[in-house]
C-alpha positions as CSV (number, residue, x, y, z in Angstrom):
1,X,15.8,19.7,-36.3
2,X,18.9,22.0,-35.8
3,X,20.3,22.3,-32.4
4,X,19.5,25.9,-31.2
5,X,21.3,25.6,-27.9
6,X,23.6,28.5,-27.2
7,X,26.5,28.2,-24.8
8,X,27.8,31.4,-23.1
9,X,30.7,30.8,-20.7
10,X,33.3,32.6,-18.6
11,X,35.6,32.0,-15.7
12,X,34.2,33.4,-12.5
13,X,34.4,33.1,-8.7
14,X,31.6,32.3,-6.3
15,X,31.5,35.8,-4.7
16,X,31.5,37.4,-8.1
17,X,28.7,35.2,-9.3
18,X,26.4,35.9,-6.3
19,X,26.9,39.6,-6.9
20,X,25.4,39.4,-10.4
21,X,23.1,36.3,-10.3
22,X,20.6,34.7,-8.1
23,X,21.5,31.0,-7.9
24,X,18.7,28.5,-7.3
25,X,19.3,24.7,-7.0
26,X,16.3,23.5,-9.1
27,X,13.6,21.1,-7.8
28,X,14.7,18.4,-10.3
29,X,18.2,18.2,-8.6
30,X,18.9,15.6,-6.0
31,X,19.7,16.6,-2.4
32,X,23.1,17.9,-1.4
33,X,25.1,14.7,-1.3
34,X,28.7,15.9,-0.7
35,X,28.0,16.2,3.0
36,X,26.8,12.7,3.5
37,X,28.5,10.4,5.9
38,X,29.5,8.0,3.1
39,X,31.1,10.9,1.2
40,X,33.6,11.8,3.9
41,X,36.7,11.1,1.8
42,X,35.4,12.9,-1.3
43,X,34.4,15.9,0.9
44,X,37.6,16.1,2.8
45,X,39.7,15.9,-0.4
46,X,37.8,18.7,-2.0
47,X,38.0,20.9,1.1
48,X,41.8,20.2,1.5
49,X,42.3,21.2,-2.1
50,X,40.5,24.5,-1.4
51,X,42.5,24.9,1.8
52,X,45.8,24.4,0.0
53,X,44.8,27.0,-2.6
54,X,43.9,29.6,0.1
55,X,47.0,29.1,2.2
56,X,49.5,28.9,-0.7
57,X,47.8,31.7,-2.7
58,X,47.8,29.3,-5.7
59,X,44.6,29.6,-7.8
60,X,42.4,26.6,-8.6
61,X,39.8,26.1,-11.2
62,X,36.9,23.8,-10.4
63,X,35.7,22.5,-13.8
64,X,32.4,23.5,-15.4
65,X,29.2,24.7,-13.8
66,X,26.4,24.4,-16.3
67,X,23.0,25.9,-16.0
68,X,20.1,27.8,-17.5
69,X,18.6,31.3,-16.8
70,X,15.0,30.9,-15.8
71,X,13.1,34.0,-14.7
72,X,16.4,35.9,-14.2
73,X,17.6,33.1,-11.9
74,X,20.6,30.8,-12.7
75,X,19.6,27.2,-12.1
76,X,22.7,24.9,-12.2
77,X,22.3,21.7,-14.1
78,X,25.7,20.4,-13.1
79,X,27.8,21.7,-10.3
80,X,25.3,21.8,-7.5
81,X,27.6,20.0,-5.1
82,X,30.5,22.3,-5.6
83,X,28.4,25.5,-5.5
84,X,26.8,24.4,-2.2
85,X,30.1,23.6,-0.6
86,X,31.5,27.0,-1.7
87,X,28.4,28.7,-0.3
88,X,29.0,27.1,3.1
89,X,32.7,28.0,2.9
90,X,32.0,31.7,2.1
91,X,29.4,31.8,4.8
92,X,31.8,30.4,7.3
93,X,34.6,32.8,6.3
94,X,32.3,35.8,6.7
95,X,30.9,34.6,10.1
96,X,34.4,33.9,11.3
97,X,35.8,37.2,10.2
98,X,33.1,39.1,12.0
99,X,32.7,41.5,9.1
100,X,29.8,43.8,8.8
101,X,26.8,41.5,8.3
102,X,25.0,43.5,5.6
103,X,28.2,43.6,3.5
104,X,27.9,39.9,2.6
105,X,24.3,38.9,3.5
106,X,22.7,40.2,0.3
107,X,25.1,38.3,-1.9
108,X,24.8,35.0,0.1
109,X,21.1,35.3,0.1
110,X,21.3,35.0,-3.7
111,X,22.1,31.3,-3.1
112,X,19.0,29.1,-2.4
113,X,17.4,25.7,-2.9
114,X,14.2,25.0,-4.6
115,X,14.3,21.2,-4.0
116,X,12.9,21.5,-0.5
117,X,11.3,24.5,1.3
118,X,13.1,23.5,4.4
119,X,16.5,23.7,2.6
120,X,15.6,27.1,1.3
121,X,14.5,28.4,4.7
122,X,17.7,27.0,6.3
123,X,20.0,28.7,3.9
124,X,18.2,32.0,4.5
125,X,18.3,31.6,8.3
126,X,21.9,30.6,8.2
127,X,22.9,33.6,6.1
128,X,21.0,36.0,8.5
129,X,22.4,34.3,11.7
130,X,25.2,35.8,13.7
131,X,27.1,32.7,14.9
132,X,30.0,33.4,17.2
133,X,32.8,31.1,16.0
134,X,35.4,30.5,18.7
135,X,38.2,28.0,19.0
136,X,36.7,25.9,21.8
137,X,33.8,24.7,19.6
138,X,34.4,21.2,18.3
139,X,31.2,20.8,16.3
140,X,29.9,24.1,14.9
141,X,26.7,22.2,13.9
142,X,25.7,21.8,17.6
143,X,25.8,25.5,18.0
144,X,23.6,26.0,14.9
145,X,21.1,23.3,15.9
146,X,20.8,24.8,19.4
147,X,20.1,28.3,17.9
148,X,16.6,29.6,18.5
149,X,16.0,30.0,14.8
150,X,16.7,26.4,14.0
151,X,13.6,24.1,13.6
152,X,14.2,20.6,14.8
153,X,12.2,19.2,11.9
154,X,15.0,20.5,9.6
155,X,17.2,17.7,10.9
156,X,15.1,15.3,8.8
157,X,16.0,17.2,5.6
158,X,18.9,15.3,4.0
159,X,20.3,18.4,2.4
160,X,20.5,20.3,5.7
161,X,21.9,17.2,7.4
162,X,24.7,17.1,4.8
163,X,25.3,20.9,5.1
164,X,25.8,20.7,8.9
165,X,28.3,17.9,8.4
166,X,30.2,19.9,5.8
167,X,30.2,23.0,8.1
168,X,31.9,20.9,10.8
169,X,34.6,19.8,8.4
170,X,35.1,23.4,7.2
171,X,35.4,24.5,10.8
172,X,37.9,21.8,11.6
173,X,40.1,22.5,8.5
174,X,39.8,26.3,8.1
175,X,39.5,27.7,11.6
176,X,43.2,28.5,11.9
177,X,43.4,30.1,8.5
178,X,44.0,33.8,8.8
179,X,42.2,36.4,6.7
180,X,40.1,33.7,5.1
181,X,37.3,36.1,4.0
182,X,39.7,38.5,2.4
183,X,41.5,35.8,0.5
184,X,38.2,34.3,-0.8
185,X,36.9,37.7,-2.2
186,X,40.2,39.0,-3.5
187,X,40.9,39.6,-7.2
188,X,41.9,37.8,-9.2
189,X,39.9,34.9,-7.8
190,X,41.8,32.2,-6.0
191,X,38.9,29.8,-6.5
192,X,37.1,29.9,-9.7
193,X,35.1,27.7,-12.1
194,X,34.0,27.7,-15.7
195,X,30.5,29.2,-15.7
196,X,28.5,28.1,-18.7
197,X,25.0,29.4,-19.3
198,X,22.8,27.3,-21.7
199,X,20.3,29.4,-23.6
200,X,17.2,28.1,-25.4
201,X,17.2,24.8,-23.6
202,X,14.7,23.6,-21.0
203,X,15.8,22.0,-17.7
204,X,14.5,18.6,-18.8
205,X,14.8,15.3,-17.0
206,X,16.7,13.8,-19.9
207,X,19.3,16.5,-19.9
208,X,19.7,16.3,-16.2
209,X,20.3,12.6,-16.4
210,X,22.8,12.9,-19.2
211,X,24.8,15.7,-17.5
212,X,24.5,14.3,-14.0
213,X,25.4,10.7,-14.9
214,X,28.4,10.7,-12.5
215,X,26.1,11.3,-9.6
216,X,23.2,9.4,-8.0
217,X,20.1,9.8,-10.2
218,X,16.8,11.0,-8.9
219,X,14.5,8.3,-7.4
220,X,11.1,7.9,-9.0
221,X,9.6,9.7,-6.1
222,X,12.0,12.7,-6.5
223,X,11.1,12.8,-10.2
224,X,7.4,12.7,-9.4
225,X,7.6,15.3,-6.7
226,X,9.4,17.7,-9.0
227,X,7.0,17.3,-11.9
228,X,3.9,17.2,-9.6
229,X,4.9,20.5,-7.9
230,X,5.3,22.1,-11.4
231,X,1.9,20.7,-12.4
232,X,0.3,22.1,-9.2
233,X,1.8,25.5,-9.8
234,X,0.7,25.5,-13.5
235,X,-2.8,24.5,-12.5
236,X,-2.8,27.1,-9.7
237,X,-4.2,24.5,-7.2
238,X,-2.3,26.1,-4.3
239,X,-3.0,29.7,-5.3
240,X,-3.4,31.7,-2.1
241,X,-2.3,28.8,0.1
242,X,0.1,29.8,2.9
243,X,3.6,28.3,2.6
244,X,3.3,26.1,5.6
245,X,0.2,24.4,4.1
246,X,1.7,23.7,0.7
247,X,2.2,20.1,-0.5
248,X,6.0,20.7,-1.0
249,X,6.5,21.8,2.7
250,X,4.2,19.0,4.0
251,X,6.2,16.4,2.0
252,X,9.5,17.8,3.3
253,X,8.4,17.9,7.0
254,X,5.4,16.3,8.7
255,X,4.5,13.7,6.0
256,X,8.1,12.5,5.8
257,X,8.4,12.5,9.6
258,X,5.3,10.3,9.8
259,X,6.4,7.8,7.1
260,X,10.0,7.8,8.5
261,X,8.8,6.9,11.9
262,X,6.7,4.0,10.8
263,X,7.5,2.9,7.2
264,X,11.1,3.6,6.2
265,X,12.7,0.9,4.2
266,X,16.4,0.8,3.5
267,X,16.7,4.3,5.1
268,X,14.3,5.9,2.7
269,X,10.5,6.6,2.5
270,X,10.4,7.2,-1.2
271,X,8.8,3.9,-2.0
272,X,6.2,4.5,0.8
273,X,5.3,7.8,-0.8
274,X,5.0,6.3,-4.3
275,X,2.9,3.4,-3.2
276,X,0.4,5.6,-1.3
277,X,0.2,8.2,-4.0
278,X,-0.4,5.5,-6.7
279,X,-3.1,3.9,-4.5
280,X,-4.9,7.2,-4.1
281,X,-4.6,7.8,-7.9
282,X,-6.2,4.3,-8.5
283,X,-9.1,5.1,-6.1
284,X,-9.7,8.5,-7.7
285,X,-9.9,7.0,-11.2
286,X,-12.8,4.9,-10.0
287,X,-14.5,7.7,-8.0
288,X,-14.2,10.5,-10.6
289,X,-14.3,8.4,-13.7
290,X,-12.4,11.0,-15.7
291,X,-11.1,8.4,-18.1
292,X,-14.6,7.7,-19.4
293,X,-15.2,4.1,-20.4
294,X,-14.5,1.3,-18.0
295,X,-11.9,-0.2,-20.2
296,X,-10.0,3.1,-20.2
297,X,-10.2,3.3,-16.4
298,X,-9.2,-0.3,-16.1
299,X,-6.1,0.2,-18.2
300,X,-4.9,3.1,-15.9
301,X,-5.8,1.2,-12.7
302,X,-4.0,-1.9,-14.0
303,X,-0.9,0.2,-14.8
304,X,-0.8,1.8,-11.4
305,X,-1.4,-1.6,-9.7
306,X,1.5,-3.3,-11.5
307,X,3.8,-0.3,-11.5
308,X,3.2,2.2,-8.7
309,X,6.2,4.2,-9.9
310,X,4.4,5.0,-13.2
311,X,2.0,7.4,-11.5
312,X,2.0,10.8,-13.2
313,X,0.8,14.3,-12.1
314,X,-2.0,14.2,-14.7
315,X,-3.4,11.1,-13.0
316,X,-4.9,13.7,-10.6
317,X,-7.6,16.3,-11.0
318,X,-8.0,19.3,-8.6
319,X,-10.4,17.2,-6.6
320,X,-8.0,14.2,-6.6
321,X,-5.1,16.5,-5.5
322,X,-7.2,17.7,-2.5
323,X,-8.1,14.1,-1.6
324,X,-4.5,13.1,-1.7
325,X,-3.5,16.0,0.5
326,X,-6.3,15.3,2.9
327,X,-5.4,11.6,3.2
328,X,-1.8,12.3,4.0
329,X,-2.9,14.8,6.6
330,X,-5.4,12.4,8.0
331,X,-3.0,9.6,8.6
332,X,-0.2,11.9,9.8
333,X,-2.4,13.2,12.6
334,X,-4.0,9.8,13.5
335,X,-1.3,8.2,15.6
336,X,-3.3,8.2,18.8
337,X,-6.3,6.4,17.2
338,X,-6.4,2.6,17.7
339,X,-7.7,1.1,14.5
340,X,-8.3,-2.4,16.0
341,X,-10.3,-5.0,14.1
342,X,-11.6,-7.6,16.5
343,X,-12.5,-10.2,13.9
344,X,-10.6,-12.4,11.4
345,X,-9.7,-11.0,8.0
346,X,-8.6,-14.4,6.7
347,X,-6.4,-14.1,3.6
348,X,-6.6,-10.3,3.8
349,X,-5.1,-10.2,7.3
350,X,-2.5,-7.5,7.7
351,X,0.8,-7.8,9.6
352,X,0.7,-4.3,11.3
353,X,-2.1,-2.2,9.8
354,X,-4.1,-1.6,6.7
355,X,-1.9,1.4,5.9
356,X,1.2,-0.7,6.4
357,X,0.1,-3.1,3.7
358,X,-0.4,-0.2,1.3
359,X,2.9,1.6,1.8
360,X,5.4,-0.8,3.4
361,X,4.8,-4.6,3.5
362,X,5.6,-6.8,0.6
363,X,2.8,-8.5,-1.3
364,X,2.6,-12.1,-0.2
365,X,0.2,-13.0,-3.0
366,X,2.2,-12.0,-6.0
367,X,5.6,-12.8,-7.4
368,X,5.4,-9.8,-9.8
369,X,3.8,-7.0,-7.7
370,X,5.9,-7.4,-4.6
371,X,5.9,-3.6,-3.9
372,X,2.2,-3.2,-4.4
373,X,-0.6,-4.2,-2.2
374,X,-3.4,-6.4,-3.6
375,X,-6.5,-4.9,-5.1
376,X,-8.5,-6.1,-2.0
377,X,-6.0,-4.6,0.4
378,X,-6.5,-1.3,-1.4
379,X,-10.2,-1.6,-1.2
380,X,-10.0,-2.2,2.6
381,X,-7.7,0.8,2.9
382,X,-10.3,3.0,1.0
383,X,-13.1,1.7,3.3
384,X,-11.0,2.5,6.4
385,X,-10.0,5.9,5.1
386,X,-13.6,6.9,4.2
387,X,-14.8,6.1,7.7
388,X,-12.0,8.2,9.2
389,X,-12.7,11.1,6.8
390,X,-16.4,11.1,7.3
391,X,-16.4,10.5,11.1
392,X,-14.1,12.9,12.9
393,X,-15.5,11.7,16.2
394,X,-14.1,8.2,16.0
395,X,-16.1,5.4,17.5
396,X,-14.4,2.1,17.7
397,X,-17.6,0.0,17.7
398,X,-19.1,1.7,14.7
399,X,-15.7,1.5,12.9
400,X,-15.5,-2.2,13.5
401,X,-19.1,-2.7,12.3
402,X,-18.3,-0.8,9.1
403,X,-15.2,-2.7,8.4
404,X,-16.9,-6.0,9.2
405,X,-19.5,-5.3,6.5
406,X,-16.8,-4.5,4.0
407,X,-14.8,-7.6,4.9
408,X,-17.9,-9.7,4.3
409,X,-18.3,-8.2,0.9
410,X,-14.7,-8.4,-0.3
411,X,-14.2,-11.9,1.1
412,X,-16.8,-13.4,-1.2
413,X,-15.8,-15.0,-4.5
414,X,-17.1,-17.6,-6.9
415,X,-15.4,-20.7,-5.5
416,X,-15.2,-23.6,-8.0
417,X,-15.9,-27.3,-7.3
418,X,-12.2,-28.0,-7.0
419,X,-12.1,-25.7,-3.9
420,X,-10.2,-22.8,-5.7
421,X,-11.3,-19.5,-4.3
422,X,-9.7,-16.4,-5.9
423,X,-10.3,-12.9,-4.6
424,X,-13.6,-11.3,-5.7
425,X,-11.5,-8.1,-6.2
426,X,-8.9,-9.6,-8.5
427,X,-9.1,-7.3,-11.6
428,X,-9.1,-3.6,-12.3
429,X,-12.7,-3.9,-13.3
430,X,-13.7,-5.5,-10.0
431,X,-11.6,-2.9,-8.1
432,X,-13.5,-0.2,-9.9
433,X,-16.8,-1.8,-8.9
434,X,-15.8,-2.3,-5.3
435,X,-14.5,1.3,-4.9
436,X,-17.8,2.7,-6.2
437,X,-19.8,0.4,-3.9
438,X,-17.9,1.6,-0.9
439,X,-18.1,5.2,-2.0
440,X,-21.8,4.8,-2.0
441,X,-22.0,3.0,1.3
442,X,-19.5,5.3,3.0
443,X,-22.3,7.9,3.6
444,X,-23.8,5.2,6.0
445,X,-20.5,4.4,7.7
446,X,-21.2,6.1,11.0
447,X,-24.0,3.6,11.8
448,X,-23.9,1.1,9.0
449,X,-26.4,-1.4,10.3
450,X,-29.1,1.2,11.0
451,X,-28.6,2.6,7.6
452,X,-28.6,-0.7,5.7
453,X,-31.8,-1.7,7.6
454,X,-33.6,1.3,6.5
455,X,-32.3,1.9,3.0
456,X,-34.6,0.8,0.2
457,X,-31.9,-0.2,-2.2
458,X,-28.2,0.2,-3.1
459,X,-27.5,1.5,-6.6
460,X,-24.2,-0.3,-7.1
461,X,-24.5,-3.7,-8.7
462,X,-21.1,-5.0,-7.3
463,X,-21.5,-8.0,-5.1
464,X,-25.2,-7.5,-5.2
465,X,-26.1,-10.8,-3.5
466,X,-23.8,-10.2,-0.6
467,X,-24.9,-6.6,-0.2
468,X,-28.5,-7.9,0.0
469,X,-27.4,-10.4,2.7
470,X,-25.8,-7.5,4.7
471,X,-29.1,-5.6,4.5
472,X,-31.1,-8.7,5.8
473,X,-28.6,-9.2,8.6
474,X,-28.8,-5.5,9.5
475,X,-32.6,-5.7,9.8
476,X,-32.2,-8.6,12.3
477,X,-29.5,-6.7,14.2
478,X,-31.6,-3.6,14.5
479,X,-34.8,-5.4,15.5
480,X,-33.1,-7.9,17.8
481,X,-29.9,-6.2,19.1
482,X,-29.2,-9.2,21.4
483,X,-28.4,-11.4,18.3
484,X,-25.3,-9.3,17.4
485,X,-22.7,-11.6,19.0
486,X,-24.5,-14.6,17.7
487,X,-24.5,-13.4,14.1
488,X,-20.9,-12.1,14.3
489,X,-19.7,-15.5,15.6
490,X,-21.5,-17.2,12.6
491,X,-19.9,-14.7,10.2
492,X,-16.4,-15.4,11.6
493,X,-16.7,-19.1,11.0
494,X,-13.8,-20.4,8.9
495,X,-16.1,-22.1,6.3
496,X,-18.7,-19.4,6.0
497,X,-16.4,-16.4,6.0
498,X,-18.9,-13.6,6.3
499,X,-21.6,-15.2,4.1
500,X,-24.3,-16.9,6.3
501,X,-27.0,-17.1,3.7
502,X,-26.8,-20.9,3.9
503,X,-27.6,-20.8,7.6
504,X,-30.8,-18.8,6.7
505,X,-31.5,-21.5,4.1
506,X,-31.2,-24.2,6.7
507,X,-33.8,-22.6,8.9
508,X,-36.1,-21.6,6.0
509,X,-35.8,-17.9,7.0
510,X,-38.0,-15.6,4.9
511,X,-36.0,-12.4,5.5
512,X,-38.6,-11.1,7.9
513,X,-37.0,-10.2,11.3
514,X,-40.3,-11.0,13.0
515,X,-40.0,-14.6,11.9
516,X,-36.4,-15.0,12.8
517,X,-36.0,-18.1,15.0
518,X,-33.1,-17.1,17.3
519,X,-32.9,-20.5,19.0
520,X,-32.7,-22.5,15.8
521,X,-30.1,-20.1,14.4
522,X,-28.0,-20.5,17.5
523,X,-28.2,-24.3,17.2
524,X,-27.1,-24.2,13.5
525,X,-24.3,-21.8,14.4
526,X,-23.1,-24.2,17.0
527,X,-23.0,-27.0,14.4
528,X,-20.7,-24.9,12.2
529,X,-18.5,-23.9,15.2
530,X,-18.2,-27.6,16.3
531,X,-17.9,-29.3,13.0
532,X,-16.7,-26.8,10.4
533,X,-14.3,-24.4,12.0
534,X,-11.0,-25.4,10.5
535,X,-9.3,-27.4,7.7
536,X,-9.2,-30.3,10.1
537,X,-13.0,-30.6,9.9
538,X,-12.7,-32.5,6.6
539,X,-12.5,-36.1,8.1
540,X,-13.6,-39.5,6.9
541,X,-16.3,-39.4,9.6
542,X,-17.7,-36.4,7.7
543,X,-17.5,-38.2,4.4
544,X,-19.2,-41.3,5.8
545,X,-22.0,-39.1,7.3
546,X,-22.6,-37.4,4.0
547,X,-23.0,-40.9,2.4
548,X,-26.0,-41.5,4.7
549,X,-27.9,-38.4,3.5
550,X,-30.6,-38.6,0.9
551,X,-32.4,-36.0,-1.1
552,X,-35.7,-37.3,-2.5
553,X,-34.5,-40.8,-2.1
554,X,-31.1,-40.2,-3.8
555,X,-28.0,-40.9,-1.8
556,X,-25.5,-39.1,-4.0
557,X,-23.9,-36.0,-2.5
558,X,-20.8,-36.8,-4.5
559,X,-22.6,-35.9,-7.7
560,X,-21.3,-32.4,-7.4
561,X,-18.1,-33.5,-9.2
562,X,-17.9,-35.7,-12.3
563,X,-15.3,-37.3,-14.5
564,X,-14.8,-40.6,-16.3
565,X,-12.3,-43.5,-15.8
566,X,-11.9,-45.1,-19.2
567,X,-9.7,-47.9,-17.9
568,X,-12.7,-49.8,-16.6
569,X,-15.5,-47.7,-18.0
570,X,-16.7,-46.1,-14.7
571,X,-17.9,-42.7,-13.6
572,X,-15.5,-40.9,-11.3
573,X,-16.7,-39.0,-8.2
574,X,-15.0,-37.2,-5.4
575,X,-15.6,-37.4,-1.7
576,X,-14.4,-33.9,-0.8
577,X,-10.6,-33.6,-1.4
578,X,-10.3,-30.0,0.1
579,X,-12.0,-28.2,2.9
580,X,-12.9,-25.3,0.7
581,X,-14.9,-27.7,-1.6
582,X,-17.5,-27.7,1.3
583,X,-18.0,-24.0,0.7
584,X,-18.7,-24.6,-3.0
585,X,-21.1,-27.3,-1.9
586,X,-23.0,-24.9,0.3
587,X,-24.1,-22.8,-2.7
588,X,-24.4,-25.5,-5.4
589,X,-27.5,-27.3,-6.6
590,X,-26.6,-30.1,-4.1
591,X,-26.8,-27.9,-1.0
592,X,-29.9,-29.7,0.3
593,X,-27.6,-32.6,1.3
594,X,-25.6,-30.2,3.4
595,X,-28.7,-28.7,5.0
596,X,-30.1,-32.1,6.0
597,X,-26.7,-33.1,7.6
598,X,-26.5,-29.8,9.5
599,X,-30.0,-30.2,10.9
600,X,-29.1,-33.8,12.0
601,X,-25.9,-32.5,13.7
602,X,-28.0,-30.4,16.0
603,X,-28.9,-33.6,17.8
604,X,-26.2,-36.1,16.9
605,X,-22.5,-36.2,16.2
606,X,-21.0,-37.6,13.0
607,X,-20.3,-41.1,14.4
608,X,-23.9,-41.4,15.8
609,X,-25.3,-40.5,12.4
610,X,-23.2,-43.2,10.8
611,X,-24.1,-45.8,13.5
612,X,-27.8,-45.0,13.4
613,X,-28.0,-45.2,9.6
614,X,-30.3,-47.9,8.2
615,X,-30.0,-48.5,4.5
616,X,-33.0,-49.0,2.3
617,X,-33.2,-52.3,0.4
618,X,-32.1,-50.8,-2.9
619,X,-28.9,-49.3,-1.3
620,X,-25.7,-50.5,-3.0
621,X,-23.6,-52.8,-0.8
622,X,-20.3,-51.0,-1.8
623,X,-21.7,-47.7,-0.4
624,X,-23.0,-49.3,2.8
625,X,-19.5,-50.8,3.3
626,X,-17.9,-47.4,2.9
627,X,-20.3,-46.1,5.6
628,X,-20.1,-49.0,8.1
629,X,-16.5,-50.2,7.6
630,X,-14.3,-47.3,8.7
631,X,-11.0,-49.0,7.7
632,X,-12.0,-48.8,4.0
633,X,-11.7,-45.0,3.9
634,X,-9.2,-44.7,6.8
635,X,-6.7,-47.3,5.6
636,X,-7.4,-48.6,2.1
637,X,-8.2,-45.4,0.3
638,X,-5.2,-43.6,-1.1
639,X,-7.1,-40.7,-2.4
640,X,-10.6,-39.2,-2.1
641,X,-11.6,-40.3,-5.6
642,X,-13.8,-43.2,-6.4
643,X,-15.1,-44.7,-9.6
644,X,-18.6,-46.2,-9.7
645,X,-19.3,-48.9,-12.2
646,X,-22.2,-48.3,-14.5
647,X,-24.4,-51.0,-13.0
648,X,-23.7,-49.6,-9.5
649,X,-22.5,-53.0,-8.4
650,X,-19.1,-51.8,-7.2
651,X,-16.9,-48.9,-6.8
652,X,-13.1,-48.5,-7.1
653,X,-11.0,-46.7,-4.6
654,X,-8.6,-44.8,-6.9
655,X,-5.0,-44.4,-6.0
656,X,-4.9,-40.9,-7.5
657,X,-7.1,-38.5,-9.4
658,X,-6.1,-39.9,-12.8
659,X,-4.8,-43.4,-12.5
660,X,-3.7,-44.9,-15.8
661,X,-4.5,-48.5,-14.8
662,X,-6.1,-50.5,-12.0
663,X,-2.8,-51.3,-10.3
664,X,-3.0,-49.9,-6.7
665,X,-6.7,-49.3,-7.1
666,X,-9.1,-51.4,-4.9
667,X,-12.5,-52.7,-6.0
668,X,-15.2,-52.6,-3.4
669,X,-18.4,-54.7,-3.9
């Protein structure tokens, strides 16, 4: 395709340009950088070159200023920094010369910023101000900031901050220059530049990057903000909305202030913005289901999870945009609310807050997605957010009850016999299911237990068994409120982690609150508190006690795990190598062994169970020795693996999980 770009150029001065054109720094441009602290040398060299030109009456040309005409407004594509500095110099000269205000205001008002509403408002206010510039003022910026028209929130705008710094340097260098205004507006122009207007070309990101390659490129957030604002305008989502309530102004003021106070990283909040926006986009994909099939939604969710910076404006609908706006407003105005959770979150514990995990903290569970919270953390964030949205009259107790139920649901997973326990929400499909479940339950969040106790069913199929357990517990809590602390303590047990169905199994509970044996439940709870509260609970005393338990005459709790040792032709078994294997055991077909041990532990401790054990006549001697001779497991065993000979006459204490030979392995008869 032929290049249809047309270039029209001429040499022109700033005053002359503002007489004939409105100049608007476009939203896609970066902030005014020439006034930054780290640009002091560059700024001073530029200002000194202008000063020498004015004082020596020798003209200077300032290279090209490229741009496009859009809606009768010139939008510079390259030259923003020079134009902004010239604007400030011309404003200073006019103010210092005390000329008739109206004679220059209209022209200077033709220079404005679209990048931030605050920048635009500041330029207008500065132009309309009547600052009295005298020689005893060291920092003119102090006078400006103290003016009644200056909003303190403007100090957070990096463009305004840079402008104030440049004004101070202009004041220091140009104050003693006589007739400054007259020299700047004289003809021919002392200061001019090559003004090049590009026709038939859009102000695209690619063109900006190519032509602004010498400067700092836009961050992903700045790119997103620019394109999102255009998308909002095109879709007319803010039609009729007052300026102070627009997304652009909120981002530039209160939302940035909030994130800056709590979540700035490397002196920026851009990453915090992107992480929160991407998280909300993921949530809305699941709620609105605009992508149609689950595989399509999962693809979008997975992309946003792995690359938060890939979020796009069209990831949002009108409803999604409103939800995003409401969430930012919610958390910005929430600072006085204490979101305390008085129970363990286990692997989902957060360092500061749920929100901090979303927008700030690194992901401890991923080497790839360091700058993205886990799926589970995002589910917990959604649960917290829904409670806050739906319950403006915050009640800490009800909030904690709600978050406890959600914790119990997302903490469950299908643990394997090796003790590996991945998150239940570990895929985009699971995330989609969890979000929809919470979206359904959120209507009950103000009093979750009363609602669960009375609801006939829950439509969502996600974590169906755990949801059913939550309903059963809710019925007990409503009919027997005094059991709340008891049930909560059981849920918080390190081994059970929210799922106490095994305790109900131990007491043969039929899910009828009228038949709930509170005393028996308390005794079983005490067993878990005493014997299964930490990784240290997995002792040889526990292994020996398990060896004494029979189910229908079979003493074989270790049958939950199987392999084969071909070296001697023996069946390999494991005597619990990891604490989390106990959790697998609770819900395996061998759970009856655990039940019988728990009921025994109500009256005895582990050593008493071992000491009181009387073996039947058919009991293998090697097994009896493991029970009655503590030194075998305590001192001779180098691993928790044994191999039982086919005739059950002996077992081998294996030196490792997969020994290649019998060296280092001990045969017990």
